[in-house]
Backbone as JSON, one array per atom type, in Angstrom:
{
  "sequence": "MQSPNRYQIALLSAYALALHGFESMFPSPVPWLRLGLANIVTLITLLLYGLRPAVTVTLIRVVLASILNGTFLGPAFLLSLGGGILSTLSMGLFASLTPRLFSATGLSLIGALFHNGAQLLLAYALFIQRIEAVLLITPLIVLLGTLTGTINGIVSELIINNLKKSGEKIQNVDT",
  "N": [[0.85, -1.18, 0.0], [0.57, 2.16, -0.86], [2.14, 5.07, 0.51], [0.78, 8.11, 1.24], [1.78, 11.51, 0.53], [1.79, 14.71, 2.2], [0.67, 16.52, 0.43], [-0.9, 14.99, -1.27], [-2.79, 14.13, 0.58], [-3.91, 16.61, 1.22], [-5.0, 17.28, -1.27], [-6.85, 15.19, -1.66], [-8.5, 15.74, 0.52], [-9.45, 18.22, -0.27], [-10.92, 17.47, -2.53], [-12.91, 15.95, -1.25], [-14.1, 17.94, 0.32], [-15.01, 19.63, -1.7], [-16.92, 17.96, -2.96], [-18.67, 17.73, -0.83], [-19.54, 20.4, -0.6], [-20.71, 20.73, -3.15], [-22.8, 18.9, -2.98], [-24.37, 20.13, -1.03], [-25.61, 22.13, -2.38], [-27.93, 21.26, -3.5], [-31.43, 20.88, -2.95], [-32.81, 19.3, -0.06], [-35.01, 16.76, 0.97], [-35.31, 16.32, 3.63], [-33.92, 18.08, 6.34], [-31.47, 17.09, 7.51], [-30.67, 15.1, 5.87], [-28.33, 13.72, 3.72], [-26.5, 12.84, 0.78], [-23.92, 12.0, 1.1], [-21.66, 12.2, -0.53], [-18.99, 12.93, -0.22], [-17.95, 10.85, 1.16], [-17.18, 9.04, -0.71], [-14.63, 9.81, -1.48], [-13.3, 9.36, 0.91], [-13.52, 6.55, 1.12], [-12.12, 5.71, -1.18], [-9.61, 6.74, -0.52], [-9.06, 5.18, 1.74], [-8.9, 2.61, 0.57], [-6.78, 2.96, -1.22], [-4.64, 4.08, 0.24], [-4.8, 3.44, 2.96], [-5.84, 3.22, 6.48], [-5.07, 5.37, 8.28], [-4.54, 7.71, 6.58], [-7.15, 7.91, 5.52], [-8.73, 8.48, 7.78], [-7.59, 10.93, 8.4], [-8.32, 12.49, 6.14], [-11.09, 12.44, 6.5], [-11.34, 13.8, 8.99], [-10.28, 16.34, 8.33], [-12.1, 17.14, 6.33], [-14.58, 17.16, 7.74], [-14.13, 19.06, 9.78], [-13.36, 21.42, 8.32], [-15.6, 21.74, 6.61], [-17.62, 22.17, 8.48], [-16.76, 24.56, 9.61], [-16.93, 26.27, 7.38], [-19.67, 26.11, 6.92], [-20.66, 27.21, 9.19], [-21.28, 25.68, 11.42], [-19.54, 24.68, 13.26], [-18.59, 22.87, 16.08], [-21.21, 22.63, 16.82], [-24.45, 20.9, 16.98], [-24.76, 19.61, 14.42], [-22.11, 19.36, 13.62], [-21.07, 17.65, 15.61], [-22.57, 15.31, 15.16], [-21.81, 14.73, 12.53], [-19.03, 14.41, 12.82], [-18.85, 12.24, 14.67], [-20.22, 10.22, 13.22], [-18.69, 10.15, 10.85], [-16.07, 9.46, 11.71], [-16.48, 6.96, 13.06], [-17.55, 5.5, 10.95], [-15.4, 5.48, 9.09], [-13.42, 4.18, 10.61], [-14.68, 1.68, 11.0], [-14.91, 0.72, 8.37], [-12.19, 0.54, 7.78], [-11.39, -1.37, 9.66], [-12.84, -3.69, 8.85], [-11.8, -3.93, 6.28], [-9.13, -4.5, 6.83], [-9.22, -6.81, 8.44], [-10.57, -8.65, 6.89], [-9.4, -8.77, 4.11], [-9.99, -9.38, 1.37], [-12.62, -10.0, 1.25], [-14.73, -8.12, 1.15], [-16.04, -5.93, -1.29], [-15.59, -2.58, -2.64], [-18.16, -1.56, -2.55], [-19.36, -3.19, -0.62], [-17.82, -2.47, 1.63], [-18.54, 0.22, 1.73], [-21.24, 0.01, 2.38], [-21.0, -1.1, 4.95], [-19.72, 1.05, 6.19], [-21.77, 2.98, 5.92], [-23.78, 1.87, 7.54], [-22.54, 1.91, 10.1], [-22.08, 4.65, 10.28], [-24.71, 5.66, 10.33], [-25.6, 4.39, 12.67], [-23.9, 5.51, 14.63], [-24.66, 8.21, 14.45], [-27.36, 8.1, 15.19], [-27.12, 7.12, 17.82], [-25.61, 9.19, 19.0], [-27.38, 11.33, 18.6], [-29.5, 10.51, 20.21], [-28.23, 10.33, 22.76], [-27.17, 12.93, 23.19], [-29.02, 14.88, 22.37], [-31.83, 14.22, 21.77], [-32.91, 12.26, 23.61], [-35.11, 10.65, 23.91], [-36.1, 7.56, 23.44], [-38.14, 6.51, 21.9], [-38.54, 8.3, 19.77], [-36.1, 8.06, 18.42], [-36.16, 5.34, 17.72], [-38.34, 5.38, 16.03], [-37.47, 6.79, 13.79], [-35.3, 5.33, 12.92], [-35.62, 3.09, 11.0], [-36.05, 4.51, 8.54], [-33.7, 6.02, 8.35], [-31.76, 3.98, 8.17], [-32.58, 2.71, 5.82], [-32.24, 4.79, 3.88], [-29.51, 5.21, 4.27], [-28.51, 2.77, 3.39], [-29.18, 2.87, 0.68], [-27.7, 5.16, -0.2], [-25.15, 4.37, 0.58], [-24.75, 2.18, -1.09], [-24.78, 3.41, -3.64], [-22.58, 5.18, -3.36], [-20.54, 3.3, -2.96], [-20.54, 1.91, -5.41], [-19.8, 3.97, -7.17], [-17.26, 4.5, -6.12], [-15.96, 2.07, -6.71], [-16.01, 2.19, -9.53], [-14.36, 4.42, -9.98], [-11.92, 3.53, -8.88], [-11.45, 1.32, -10.53], [-11.13, 2.65, -12.97], [-8.82, 4.1, -12.38], [-7.04, 1.98, -12.16], [-7.03, 1.07, -14.81], [-5.9, 3.25, -16.04], [-3.29, 3.04, -15.43], [-2.25, 3.77, -12.98], [-0.43, 3.24, -9.95], [-1.77, 0.99, -7.96], [-2.22, -0.79, -5.16], [-3.24, -3.69, -3.34], [-5.96, -3.58, -3.76], [-8.88, -5.02, -4.45], [-11.57, -5.15, -6.32]],
  "CA": [[0.0, 0.0, 0.0], [1.35, 3.38, -0.98], [2.03, 6.04, 1.59], [0.59, 9.42, 0.6], [2.44, 12.63, 1.16], [0.82, 15.68, 2.71], [0.0, 17.17, -0.7], [-1.96, 14.08, -1.7], [-3.83, 14.21, 1.61], [-4.57, 17.9, 1.05], [-5.78, 17.21, -2.49], [-7.99, 14.32, -1.39], [-9.38, 16.49, 1.43], [-10.09, 19.25, -1.09], [-11.95, 16.78, -3.32], [-14.01, 15.61, -0.34], [-14.75, 19.2, 0.68], [-15.73, 20.1, -2.9], [-18.11, 17.13, -3.1], [-19.57, 18.13, 0.26], [-20.13, 21.68, -1.0], [-21.56, 20.47, -4.31], [-24.0, 18.22, -2.49], [-25.2, 21.04, -0.24], [-26.31, 23.05, -3.28], [-29.2, 20.67, -3.89], [-32.39, 20.83, -1.85], [-32.96, 18.0, 0.58], [-36.37, 16.61, 1.49], [-35.19, 16.36, 5.09], [-32.75, 18.94, 6.57], [-30.23, 16.41, 7.87], [-30.41, 14.04, 4.91], [-27.3, 14.01, 2.72], [-26.07, 11.66, 0.03], [-22.61, 11.58, 1.6], [-20.74, 12.05, -1.66], [-17.6, 13.07, 0.25], [-17.51, 9.55, 1.65], [-16.53, 8.36, -1.84], [-13.2, 10.13, -1.38], [-12.8, 8.65, 2.09], [-13.4, 5.13, 0.79], [-11.01, 5.57, -2.13], [-8.38, 6.97, 0.26], [-8.87, 3.99, 2.56], [-8.46, 1.49, -0.26], [-5.5, 3.23, -1.87], [-3.56, 4.51, 1.15], [-4.91, 2.87, 4.29], [-6.74, 3.79, 7.47], [-4.64, 6.66, 8.83], [-4.88, 8.79, 5.65], [-8.61, 8.03, 5.39], [-9.2, 9.21, 8.96], [-7.11, 12.31, 8.26], [-9.19, 13.15, 5.16], [-12.4, 12.61, 7.15], [-11.25, 14.87, 9.99], [-10.11, 17.63, 7.64], [-13.36, 17.48, 5.67], [-15.63, 17.48, 8.71], [-13.8, 20.32, 10.46], [-13.44, 22.55, 7.39], [-16.99, 21.92, 6.15], [-18.41, 22.78, 9.56], [-16.34, 25.96, 9.74], [-17.49, 26.99, 6.24], [-21.13, 26.13, 7.06], [-21.03, 27.87, 10.43], [-21.81, 24.71, 12.38], [-18.43, 24.11, 14.02], [-18.87, 22.53, 17.48], [-22.65, 22.54, 17.03], [-25.0, 19.55, 16.86], [-24.47, 19.0, 13.11], [-20.7, 19.0, 13.63], [-20.88, 16.47, 16.46], [-23.13, 14.15, 14.48], [-20.96, 14.45, 11.38], [-17.74, 13.91, 13.3], [-19.04, 10.9, 15.21], [-20.55, 9.3, 12.14], [-17.58, 10.04, 9.91], [-14.95, 8.72, 12.32], [-16.85, 5.55, 13.27], [-17.69, 4.9, 9.63], [-14.07, 5.25, 8.53], [-12.77, 3.13, 11.41], [-15.31, 0.38, 10.74], [-14.49, 0.26, 7.03], [-10.79, 0.17, 7.9], [-11.31, -2.63, 10.41], [-13.29, -4.78, 7.99], [-10.86, -4.07, 5.15], [-7.88, -5.12, 7.29], [-9.46, -8.15, 8.97], [-11.03, -9.5, 5.79], [-8.94, -7.91, 3.0], [-10.53, -9.67, 0.05], [-14.0, -10.43, 1.38], [-15.68, -7.06, 0.8], [-15.71, -4.99, -2.36], [-15.77, -1.2, -2.21], [-19.58, -1.39, -2.23], [-19.57, -3.83, 0.68], [-17.23, -1.6, 2.66], [-19.36, 1.43, 1.8], [-22.45, -0.35, 3.14], [-20.58, -1.21, 6.35], [-19.52, 2.42, 6.65], [-23.08, 3.64, 6.03], [-24.46, 1.33, 8.72], [-21.89, 2.43, 11.3], [-22.32, 6.1, 10.29], [-26.08, 5.86, 10.8], [-25.67, 3.98, 14.07], [-23.23, 6.52, 15.46], [-25.46, 9.43, 14.49], [-28.56, 7.85, 16.0], [-26.7, 7.03, 19.21], [-25.25, 10.54, 19.45], [-28.6, 12.14, 18.65], [-30.22, 10.09, 21.41], [-27.49, 10.65, 23.99], [-26.87, 14.34, 23.37], [-30.05, 15.85, 21.99], [-33.25, 13.81, 21.8], [-33.12, 11.59, 24.89], [-36.37, 9.91, 23.87], [-35.8, 6.39, 22.63], [-39.23, 6.3, 20.95], [-38.27, 9.12, 18.59], [-34.97, 7.46, 17.71], [-36.61, 4.08, 17.12], [-39.27, 5.7, 14.96], [-36.76, 7.27, 12.59], [-34.23, 4.41, 12.58], [-35.78, 2.38, 9.71], [-35.87, 5.43, 7.43], [-32.28, 6.36, 8.29], [-31.02, 2.81, 7.7], [-32.93, 2.51, 4.41], [-31.56, 5.81, 3.09], [-28.07, 4.94, 4.36], [-28.23, 1.62, 2.53], [-29.22, 3.34, -0.71], [-26.56, 6.04, -0.49], [-23.94, 3.56, 0.72], [-24.61, 1.38, -2.3], [-24.39, 4.31, -4.73], [-21.2, 5.63, -3.12], [-19.65, 2.17, -3.17], [-20.44, 1.64, -6.86], [-19.0, 5.06, -7.74], [-15.88, 4.27, -5.69], [-15.43, 0.96, -7.51], [-15.79, 2.68, -10.89], [-13.18, 5.29, -9.97], [-10.73, 2.7, -8.65], [-11.21, 0.54, -11.77], [-10.58, 3.58, -13.98], [-7.44, 4.37, -12.01], [-6.27, 0.8, -12.53], [-6.89, 1.05, -16.27], [-5.04, 4.35, -16.49], [-1.9, 2.71, -15.15], [-1.81, 4.24, -11.67], [0.01, 2.19, -9.05], [-2.74, 0.73, -6.91], [-1.93, -2.08, -4.57], [-4.12, -4.18, -2.29], [-7.34, -3.22, -4.05], [-9.6, -6.01, -5.26], [-12.99, -4.81, -6.38]],
  "C": [[0.89, 1.24, 0.0], [1.16, 4.26, 0.26], [1.9, 7.43, 0.97], [1.42, 10.5, 1.29], [1.38, 13.66, 1.55], [0.07, 16.4, 1.59], [-1.14, 16.3, -1.23], [-3.12, 14.1, -0.69], [-4.61, 15.51, 1.46], [-5.47, 17.88, -0.18], [-7.03, 16.34, -2.29], [-9.0, 15.01, -0.46], [-10.13, 17.57, 0.66], [-11.18, 18.63, -1.97], [-13.17, 16.47, -2.45], [-14.8, 16.87, 0.04], [-15.55, 19.75, -0.5], [-17.0, 19.28, -3.13], [-19.15, 17.47, -2.03], [-20.28, 19.43, -0.09], [-21.08, 21.53, -2.17], [-22.88, 19.87, -3.87], [-24.93, 19.16, -1.74], [-25.95, 22.05, -1.1], [-27.69, 22.54, -3.66], [-30.15, 20.62, -2.7], [-32.54, 19.4, -1.33], [-34.38, 17.9, 1.13], [-36.42, 16.67, 3.02], [-33.9, 17.11, 5.4], [-31.44, 18.2, 6.82], [-29.85, 15.33, 6.87], [-29.39, 14.5, 3.86], [-26.95, 12.71, 2.01], [-24.73, 11.14, 0.52], [-21.6, 11.37, 0.5], [-19.28, 12.15, -1.24], [-17.05, 11.74, 0.77], [-16.89, 8.7, 0.53], [-15.02, 8.58, -1.76], [-12.58, 9.41, -0.19], [-12.56, 7.18, 1.79], [-12.25, 4.88, -0.18], [-9.67, 5.76, -1.41], [-8.05, 5.75, 1.11], [-8.31, 2.84, 1.73], [-7.1, 1.71, -0.9], [-4.36, 3.44, -0.88], [-3.66, 3.97, 2.57], [-5.77, 3.69, 5.25], [-6.32, 5.18, 7.94], [-4.92, 7.82, 7.86], [-6.39, 9.0, 5.49], [-9.21, 8.78, 6.57], [-8.79, 10.68, 8.88], [-8.0, 13.09, 7.29], [-10.56, 13.41, 5.77], [-12.37, 13.75, 8.15], [-11.13, 16.24, 9.33], [-11.42, 18.07, 7.01], [-14.43, 17.91, 6.67], [-15.37, 18.83, 9.38], [-13.95, 21.51, 9.51], [-14.86, 22.8, 6.9], [-17.83, 22.57, 7.24], [-18.03, 24.24, 9.79], [-16.98, 26.79, 8.61], [-19.02, 27.11, 6.33], [-21.59, 26.86, 8.32], [-21.61, 26.95, 11.48], [-20.73, 24.11, 13.29], [-18.79, 24.03, 15.51], [-20.36, 22.53, 17.82], [-23.14, 21.11, 16.87], [-24.66, 18.88, 15.53], [-23.01, 18.56, 13.05], [-20.47, 17.72, 14.44], [-21.41, 15.2, 15.79], [-22.27, 13.74, 13.28], [-19.63, 13.85, 11.79], [-17.86, 12.48, 13.82], [-19.32, 9.87, 14.13], [-19.38, 9.08, 11.19], [-16.43, 9.21, 10.46], [-15.3, 7.24, 12.5], [-16.99, 4.82, 11.94], [-16.32, 4.54, 9.04], [-13.34, 4.15, 9.29], [-13.36, 1.75, 11.14], [-14.92, -0.15, 9.37], [-13.03, -0.2, 7.07], [-10.6, -1.16, 8.61], [-11.71, -3.81, 9.54], [-12.33, -5.0, 6.82], [-9.57, -4.76, 5.6], [-8.08, -6.54, 7.8], [-9.87, -9.14, 7.89], [-10.69, -8.8, 4.47], [-9.59, -8.19, 1.65], [-12.01, -10.08, 0.09], [-15.0, -9.39, 0.87], [-15.16, -6.2, -0.35], [-15.85, -3.57, -1.8], [-17.23, -0.94, -1.84], [-19.9, -2.03, -0.89], [-19.02, -2.99, 1.82], [-18.04, -0.32, 2.83], [-20.64, 1.17, 2.58], [-22.15, -0.51, 4.63], [-20.4, 0.18, 6.93], [-20.83, 3.16, 6.84], [-23.82, 3.17, 7.28], [-23.86, 1.89, 10.01], [-22.08, 3.96, 11.41], [-23.72, 6.39, 10.84], [-26.21, 5.49, 12.28], [-25.05, 4.99, 15.0], [-24.08, 7.78, 15.56], [-26.73, 9.24, 15.32], [-28.22, 7.78, 17.48], [-26.35, 8.4, 19.77], [-26.48, 11.44, 19.56], [-29.41, 11.79, 19.89], [-29.51, 10.58, 22.67], [-27.35, 12.15, 24.24], [-28.06, 15.27, 23.19], [-31.48, 15.39, 22.25], [-33.64, 13.23, 23.15], [-34.53, 11.0, 25.04], [-36.17, 8.74, 22.91], [-36.89, 6.14, 21.59], [-38.98, 7.07, 19.65], [-37.14, 8.53, 17.75], [-35.39, 6.17, 17.03], [-37.57, 4.32, 15.96], [-38.55, 6.07, 13.67], [-35.67, 6.31, 12.12], [-34.45, 3.67, 11.25], [-35.57, 3.28, 8.49], [-34.39, 5.77, 7.24], [-31.48, 5.19, 7.71], [-31.33, 2.54, 6.23], [-32.19, 3.52, 3.53], [-30.04, 5.62, 3.12], [-27.66, 3.77, 3.49], [-28.21, 2.04, 1.06], [-28.0, 4.19, -1.04], [-25.24, 5.29, -0.36], [-23.68, 2.71, -0.51], [-24.14, 2.25, -3.47], [-22.94, 4.76, -4.57], [-20.19, 4.51, -3.35], [-19.45, 1.86, -4.64], [-19.58, 2.71, -7.53], [-17.53, 4.88, -7.37], [-15.23, 3.16, -6.49], [-15.13, 1.4, -8.94], [-14.53, 3.55, -10.96], [-11.91, 4.48, -9.8], [-10.41, 1.87, -9.89], [-10.64, 1.42, -12.87], [-9.14, 3.95, -13.66], [-6.54, 3.19, -12.37], [-6.01, 0.77, -14.03], [-5.95, 2.14, -16.77], [-3.58, 4.13, -16.13], [-1.38, 3.23, -13.83], [-1.37, 3.02, -10.84], [-1.01, 2.07, -7.92], [-2.49, -0.69, -6.42], [-3.01, -2.42, -3.56], [-5.56, -3.75, -2.52], [-7.93, -4.28, -4.96], [-11.06, -5.64, -5.21], [-13.72, -5.72, -7.34]]
}
Protein backbone atom coordinates (compact mmCIF):
# COMPACT_ATOMS: atom_id res chain seq x y z
CA MET A 1 0.00 0.00 0.00
CA GLN A 2 1.35 3.38 -0.98
CA SER A 3 2.03 6.04 1.59
CA PRO A 4 0.59 9.42 0.60
CA ASN A 5 2.44 12.63 1.16
CA ARG A 6 0.82 15.68 2.71
CA TYR A 7 0.00 17.17 -0.70
CA GLN A 8 -1.96 14.08 -1.70
CA ILE A 9 -3.83 14.21 1.61
CA ALA A 10 -4.57 17.90 1.05
CA LEU A 11 -5.78 17.21 -2.49
CA LEU A 12 -7.99 14.32 -1.39
CA SER A 13 -9.38 16.49 1.43
CA ALA A 14 -10.09 19.25 -1.09
CA TYR A 15 -11.95 16.78 -3.32
CA ALA A 16 -14.01 15.61 -0.34
CA LEU A 17 -14.75 19.20 0.68
CA ALA A 18 -15.73 20.10 -2.90
CA LEU A 19 -18.11 17.13 -3.10
CA HIS A 20 -19.57 18.13 0.26
CA GLY A 21 -20.13 21.68 -1.00
CA PHE A 22 -21.56 20.47 -4.31
CA GLU A 23 -24.00 18.22 -2.49
CA SER A 24 -25.20 21.04 -0.24
CA MET A 25 -26.31 23.05 -3.28
CA PHE A 26 -29.20 20.67 -3.89
CA PRO A 27 -32.39 20.83 -1.85
CA SER A 28 -32.96 18.00 0.58
CA PRO A 29 -36.37 16.61 1.49
CA VAL A 30 -35.19 16.36 5.09
CA PRO A 31 -32.75 18.94 6.57
CA TRP A 32 -30.23 16.41 7.87
CA LEU A 33 -30.41 14.04 4.91
CA ARG A 34 -27.30 14.01 2.72
CA LEU A 35 -26.07 11.66 0.03
CA GLY A 36 -22.61 11.58 1.60
CA LEU A 37 -20.74 12.05 -1.66
CA ALA A 38 -17.60 13.07 0.25
CA ASN A 39 -17.51 9.55 1.65
CA ILE A 40 -16.53 8.36 -1.84
CA VAL A 41 -13.20 10.13 -1.38
CA THR A 42 -12.80 8.65 2.09
CA LEU A 43 -13.40 5.13 0.79
CA ILE A 44 -11.01 5.57 -2.13
CA THR A 45 -8.38 6.97 0.26
CA LEU A 46 -8.87 3.99 2.56
CA LEU A 47 -8.46 1.49 -0.26
CA LEU A 48 -5.50 3.23 -1.87
CA TYR A 49 -3.56 4.51 1.15
CA GLY A 50 -4.91 2.87 4.29
CA LEU A 51 -6.74 3.79 7.47
CA ARG A 52 -4.64 6.66 8.83
CA PRO A 53 -4.88 8.79 5.65
CA ALA A 54 -8.61 8.03 5.39
CA VAL A 55 -9.20 9.21 8.96
CA THR A 56 -7.11 12.31 8.26
CA VAL A 57 -9.19 13.15 5.16
CA THR A 58 -12.40 12.61 7.15
CA LEU A 59 -11.25 14.87 9.99
CA ILE A 60 -10.11 17.63 7.64
CA ARG A 61 -13.36 17.48 5.67
CA VAL A 62 -15.63 17.48 8.71
CA VAL A 63 -13.80 20.32 10.46
CA LEU A 64 -13.44 22.55 7.39
CA ALA A 65 -16.99 21.92 6.15
CA SER A 66 -18.41 22.78 9.56
CA ILE A 67 -16.34 25.96 9.74
CA LEU A 68 -17.49 26.99 6.24
CA ASN A 69 -21.13 26.13 7.06
CA GLY A 70 -21.03 27.87 10.43
CA THR A 71 -21.81 24.71 12.38
CA PHE A 72 -18.43 24.11 14.02
CA LEU A 73 -18.87 22.53 17.48
CA GLY A 74 -22.65 22.54 17.03
CA PRO A 75 -25.00 19.55 16.86
CA ALA A 76 -24.47 19.00 13.11
CA PHE A 77 -20.70 19.00 13.63
CA LEU A 78 -20.88 16.47 16.46
CA LEU A 79 -23.13 14.15 14.48
CA SER A 80 -20.96 14.45 11.38
CA LEU A 81 -17.74 13.91 13.30
CA GLY A 82 -19.04 10.90 15.21
CA GLY A 83 -20.55 9.30 12.14
CA GLY A 84 -17.58 10.04 9.91
CA ILE A 85 -14.95 8.72 12.32
CA LEU A 86 -16.85 5.55 13.27
CA SER A 87 -17.69 4.90 9.63
CA THR A 88 -14.07 5.25 8.53
CA LEU A 89 -12.77 3.13 11.41
CA SER A 90 -15.31 0.38 10.74
CA MET A 91 -14.49 0.26 7.03
CA GLY A 92 -10.79 0.17 7.90
CA LEU A 93 -11.31 -2.63 10.41
CA PHE A 94 -13.29 -4.78 7.99
CA ALA A 95 -10.86 -4.07 5.15
CA SER A 96 -7.88 -5.12 7.29
CA LEU A 97 -9.46 -8.15 8.97
CA THR A 98 -11.03 -9.50 5.79
CA PRO A 99 -8.94 -7.91 3.00
CA ARG A 100 -10.53 -9.67 0.05
CA LEU A 101 -14.00 -10.43 1.38
CA PHE A 102 -15.68 -7.06 0.80
CA SER A 103 -15.71 -4.99 -2.36
CA ALA A 104 -15.77 -1.20 -2.21
CA THR A 105 -19.58 -1.39 -2.23
CA GLY A 106 -19.57 -3.83 0.68
CA LEU A 107 -17.23 -1.60 2.66
CA SER A 108 -19.36 1.43 1.80
CA LEU A 109 -22.45 -0.35 3.14
CA ILE A 110 -20.58 -1.21 6.35
CA GLY A 111 -19.52 2.42 6.65
CA ALA A 112 -23.08 3.64 6.03
CA LEU A 113 -24.46 1.33 8.72
CA PHE A 114 -21.89 2.43 11.30
CA HIS A 115 -22.32 6.10 10.29
CA ASN A 116 -26.08 5.86 10.80
CA GLY A 117 -25.67 3.98 14.07
CA ALA A 118 -23.23 6.52 15.46
CA GLN A 119 -25.46 9.43 14.49
CA LEU A 120 -28.56 7.85 16.00
CA LEU A 121 -26.70 7.03 19.21
CA LEU A 122 -25.25 10.54 19.45
CA ALA A 123 -28.60 12.14 18.65
CA TYR A 124 -30.22 10.09 21.41
CA ALA A 125 -27.49 10.65 23.99
CA LEU A 126 -26.87 14.34 23.37
CA PHE A 127 -30.05 15.85 21.99
CA ILE A 128 -33.25 13.81 21.80
CA GLN A 129 -33.12 11.59 24.89
CA ARG A 130 -36.37 9.91 23.87
CA ILE A 131 -35.80 6.39 22.63
CA GLU A 132 -39.23 6.30 20.95
CA ALA A 133 -38.27 9.12 18.59
CA VAL A 134 -34.97 7.46 17.71
CA LEU A 135 -36.61 4.08 17.12
CA LEU A 136 -39.27 5.70 14.96
CA ILE A 137 -36.76 7.27 12.59
CA THR A 138 -34.23 4.41 12.58
CA PRO A 139 -35.78 2.38 9.71
CA LEU A 140 -35.87 5.43 7.43
CA ILE A 141 -32.28 6.36 8.29
CA VAL A 142 -31.02 2.81 7.70
CA LEU A 143 -32.93 2.51 4.41
CA LEU A 144 -31.56 5.81 3.09
CA GLY A 145 -28.07 4.94 4.36
CA THR A 146 -28.23 1.62 2.53
CA LEU A 147 -29.22 3.34 -0.71
CA THR A 148 -26.56 6.04 -0.49
CA GLY A 149 -23.94 3.56 0.72
CA THR A 150 -24.61 1.38 -2.30
CA ILE A 151 -24.39 4.31 -4.73
CA ASN A 152 -21.20 5.63 -3.12
CA GLY A 153 -19.65 2.17 -3.17
CA ILE A 154 -20.44 1.64 -6.86
CA VAL A 155 -19.00 5.06 -7.74
CA SER A 156 -15.88 4.27 -5.69
CA GLU A 157 -15.43 0.96 -7.51
CA LEU A 158 -15.79 2.68 -10.89
CA ILE A 159 -13.18 5.29 -9.97
CA ILE A 160 -10.73 2.70 -8.65
CA ASN A 161 -11.21 0.54 -11.77
CA ASN A 162 -10.58 3.58 -13.98
CA LEU A 163 -7.44 4.37 -12.01
CA LYS A 164 -6.27 0.80 -12.53
CA LYS A 165 -6.89 1.05 -16.27
CA SER A 166 -5.04 4.35 -16.49
CA GLY A 167 -1.90 2.71 -15.15
CA GLU A 168 -1.81 4.24 -11.67
CA LYS A 169 0.01 2.19 -9.05
CA ILE A 170 -2.74 0.73 -6.91
CA GLN A 171 -1.93 -2.08 -4.57
CA ASN A 172 -4.12 -4.18 -2.29
CA VAL A 173 -7.34 -3.22 -4.05
CA ASP A 174 -9.60 -6.01 -5.26
CA THR A 175 -12.99 -4.81 -6.38
